[in-house]
N, C-alpha and C positions, 0 to 999 in steps of 0.2 A: 608441668607434669602431664597435663591433659594432652598436650601436643605429642609427647613421646609415646603415649599409649596408642594414639591414632596412627602414628607412623609404623608401629609394630604390626598392626592389623593390615595395613596396606602391603607390607612386606610379605605377609603370609599369603595373601591373595595373589601376589605377583609370583610367588613360588608355585602356587597351585596352577596358575595359568601356564607357567613354564613347564611344569611336569606334564600337563595335558598336551602341550605342544610337542614334547618329546615322544609321548605315546602315539600321537597322530603320525608323526614322521616315521617312527618305528613301524607302525602298521602299514604305511604307504610303501616303504622301501624294503621291508622284510617279509611280512606275513602275506600281504596281498599278492605279490609275485609268486610266492610258493603255492598259494591256493590255485592261482591261474595255471601254473605249470602242472600241478597234480590233476586238474580238470582236463587239460590237454592230453596228458598221459592216459587217463581213463578213457577218453573218447577215442584216442588212437588205438588202444588195445581192443576196445569193443568193435572197431571197424576193420580189423585185420581180416583179410580174405585169402582164400587159396590162390597161390600164384604171386602173392606180394613178395618183393625182395626186402629182407629185413637184416638187421645187425643186432646181435645179442649184446648184453652188457659185458660179456666176456670177449667181445670182438669177433665173434663167429659170423661170417656172411653166409646167408642161406636164403632159400625160397620156401615159403609156407606151403606145405603139402596137404595138411589136414588140420582142422580145428576140432578138438575133442570137447566133450561135454563137461569134463572134470577140470576145466580152467587150464588146460594144457594145450599145446599145439605140437604137431609133428612137422619138423623142418627137414628139408633135403639139403645137405651140405655139398655133396657131390652126387652125380647121377647114381642112384641106387643106394646111397648112404643117408640114413635118416636118424634124427635125434628127436627125443620127446622132451620138451622143456615147458616150464611155466610161462604163461602169457606175460607175467610181470618181468620176465627176464629179457624182454625186447627193449632195446634202447631207442627212445623216440628221436633224440637228437642225431644219433649216428645213422638211423634208418632214413630220416628226412634228408640228411646230408648225402647219403648214398643215392637216394632216388633223385635228388636235385642234380647230382653230378651225372647221372645216367640219362637225363632228359636232354635231347639235342636242342640247341638254341637256333632259332630261325633268324637268318640274316637278311 
């Protein structure tokens, strides 16, 4: 009987270790990348300057014309055609892909 009680305690600690392992894996593969992506988005939005070519989350390609104090920017879609949008409406992935495609490669 004494042996059976000790085996039950060992099983409980094994479940605890397994649960902690699952939490660590979840954090490494889910939470940490999201935090990194959010930090990159914030840095990108803070560093937008006049003349930058951007793509909005709606897929609108434009050039930044003016950065306003109220957390909005004015973009020029066509010459003389402007839109006022929230800074958070700029897509980081699409903008980086656009700028990457526009840079000439040196051969």
